[in-house]
Residue frames relative to the residue before (quaternion, step in Angstrom):
aa qw qx qy qz dx dy dz
M 1.0000 0.0000 0.0000 0.0000 0.00 0.00 0.00
I 0.3785 -0.7398 0.5209 0.1952 3.43 -0.79 0.97
Q 0.2974 -0.7224 0.6015 0.1670 3.61 -0.81 1.16
K 0.1959 -0.7595 0.6164 0.0701 3.48 -0.97 1.05
K 0.1806 -0.7847 0.5925 0.0226 3.31 -1.34 0.96
L 0.3842 -0.7211 0.5013 0.2847 3.68 -0.72 0.87
L 0.0532 -0.7565 0.6475 0.0745 3.73 -0.78 0.88
K 0.1095 -0.7611 0.6359 0.0665 3.57 -1.19 0.69
Y 0.0491 -0.7888 0.6118 -0.0344 3.47 -0.87 1.13
T 0.4091 -0.6757 0.5581 0.2541 3.49 -1.06 0.80
V 0.0798 -0.7659 0.6375 0.0270 3.54 -1.03 0.92
I 0.2628 -0.7436 0.6000 0.1340 3.48 -1.35 0.69
Y 0.1304 -0.7904 0.5916 0.0907 3.38 -0.74 1.01
T 0.0942 -0.7904 0.6045 0.0313 3.59 -0.76 1.13
E 0.4115 -0.6936 0.5539 0.2070 3.56 -0.79 1.14
E 0.2132 -0.7837 0.5705 0.1223 3.54 -0.72 0.99
P 0.5262 -0.6698 0.3929 0.3467 3.74 -0.87 1.02
E 0.6747 0.4895 -0.3482 0.4289 3.64 0.90 -0.44
E 0.6571 -0.3701 0.2871 0.5905 3.65 1.15 -0.73
G 0.8368 0.3038 -0.2285 0.3941 3.39 -1.50 0.46
F 0.4515 -0.6917 0.5228 0.2106 3.55 -1.47 -0.06
T 0.2227 -0.7027 0.6537 0.1711 3.40 -1.05 0.80
V 0.1782 -0.7657 0.6168 0.0382 3.55 -1.13 1.01
T 0.0627 -0.7598 0.6471 -0.0021 3.54 -1.10 1.09
V 0.2557 -0.7567 0.5899 0.1185 3.45 -1.17 0.62
P 0.2696 -0.8564 0.3941 0.1963 3.63 0.20 1.20
S 0.6622 0.5135 -0.3013 0.4550 3.57 1.22 -0.36
L 0.7006 0.3449 -0.2182 0.5854 3.40 1.39 -0.21
P 0.2327 -0.8156 0.4974 0.1820 3.65 0.16 1.25
G 0.7826 0.3364 -0.2162 0.4770 3.51 -0.96 0.99
C 0.5767 0.5609 -0.4012 0.4380 3.54 1.18 -0.49
V 0.1972 0.7756 -0.5646 0.2019 3.66 -0.42 1.24
T 0.1320 0.8126 -0.5648 0.0574 3.46 -0.94 0.84
Y 0.3098 -0.7734 0.5239 0.1774 3.61 -1.08 0.07
G 0.0452 -0.7965 0.6020 0.0343 3.53 -1.28 0.52
K 0.5545 -0.6288 0.4153 0.3531 3.63 -0.97 0.67
N 0.7842 0.0958 -0.0373 0.6119 3.61 1.14 -0.63
L 0.6905 -0.4627 0.3258 0.4506 3.62 -1.14 0.00
K 0.5969 0.5228 -0.3647 0.4872 3.66 0.95 -0.79
E 0.7055 0.4297 -0.3194 0.4644 3.74 0.59 -0.97
A 0.6238 0.5825 -0.3280 0.4050 3.61 0.96 -0.90
E 0.7074 0.4583 -0.2789 0.4601 3.51 1.06 -0.83
K 0.5876 0.5389 -0.3560 0.4874 3.46 1.25 -0.73
M 0.6710 0.5048 -0.2933 0.4570 3.70 0.82 -0.78
A 0.6326 0.5209 -0.3517 0.4526 3.58 1.05 -0.82
K 0.6358 0.5190 -0.3295 0.4666 3.63 1.00 -0.92
E 0.5855 0.5619 -0.3202 0.4888 3.65 0.99 -0.73
A 0.7514 0.4283 -0.2560 0.4317 3.51 0.57 -1.15
I 0.6304 0.5414 -0.3319 0.4465 3.43 1.13 -0.65
K 0.6367 0.5541 -0.3032 0.4423 3.49 1.04 -0.91
L 0.6411 0.5150 -0.2753 0.4980 3.53 1.11 -1.04
Y 0.6254 0.5487 -0.3498 0.4307 3.59 0.84 -0.92
L 0.6679 0.5284 -0.2566 0.4570 3.59 0.90 -1.29
D 0.6655 0.5129 -0.3093 0.4455 3.56 0.92 -0.95
S 0.6691 0.4846 -0.3199 0.4638 3.55 1.01 -0.67
L 0.5880 0.5799 -0.3392 0.4505 3.43 1.14 -0.54
K 0.6205 0.5509 -0.2461 0.5009 3.47 1.15 -1.15
A 0.7136 0.4595 -0.2870 0.4441 3.58 0.62 -1.09
H 0.7427 0.3727 -0.2655 0.4888 3.74 1.12 -0.52
K 0.4458 -0.7220 0.3880 0.3597 3.49 1.51 0.45
E 0.3984 0.6846 -0.5267 0.3085 3.63 0.83 0.97
D 0.6642 -0.4970 0.3957 0.3940 3.55 -1.27 0.41
I 0.3191 -0.6910 0.6262 0.1688 3.55 -1.16 0.84
P 0.4438 -0.6677 0.5379 0.2605 3.61 -0.63 1.08
A 0.4230 -0.7218 0.4862 0.2523 3.56 -0.79 0.73
G 0.5766 -0.5219 0.3324 0.5335 3.53 1.25 -0.07
D 0.4073 -0.7671 0.4551 0.1962 3.55 -1.01 -0.10
R 0.3154 -0.7605 0.5279 0.2083 3.61 -0.94 0.41
S 0.4133 0.6854 -0.4993 0.3319 3.63 1.11 0.58
F 0.0874 -0.7395 0.6611 0.0921 3.55 -1.40 0.05
I 0.4888 -0.6668 0.5228 0.2076 3.34 -1.54 0.42
G 0.0492 -0.8195 0.5710 0.0001 3.44 -0.73 1.22
S 0.2425 -0.7665 0.5488 0.2291 3.49 -1.21 -0.36
V 0.2700 -0.7534 0.5824 0.1426 3.42 -1.24 0.37
D 0.2995 -0.7394 0.5657 0.2085 3.78 -1.05 0.59
L 0.0127 0.7995 -0.5985 0.0492 3.37 -0.90 1.00
E 0.2550 -0.7616 0.5544 0.2181 3.57 -0.83 0.86
F 0.1369 -0.8026 0.5802 -0.0223 3.35 -1.12 1.04
P 0.4958 -0.1775 -0.8443 0.0990 1.75 -1.60 1.79
Y 0.3413 -0.7385 0.5428 0.2085 3.62 -0.88 0.65
A 0.4832 -0.6403 0.5166 0.2996 3.50 -1.37 0.43
H 0.4313 -0.6823 0.5367 0.2457 3.59 -1.01 0.76
A 0.4247 -0.7079 0.5196 0.2202 3.61 -0.77 0.99
């Protein structure tokens, strides 16, 4: 019986000016995909992560256990005064 483990990865969705979303996975360098809408982008992200992890496994490399990072934002008034 194969033991399953839940892995959680932060993904970043970047809206593209022409249409759709580019998705990157910060903890998996080079893991990037695209979807025409958010639903497709999420589906493509899951597929890209699975393929990435399969490649690591095939090359006997460590599988990252997922991450506990998150994306935040800061507000900044511009132009700003120099101190």
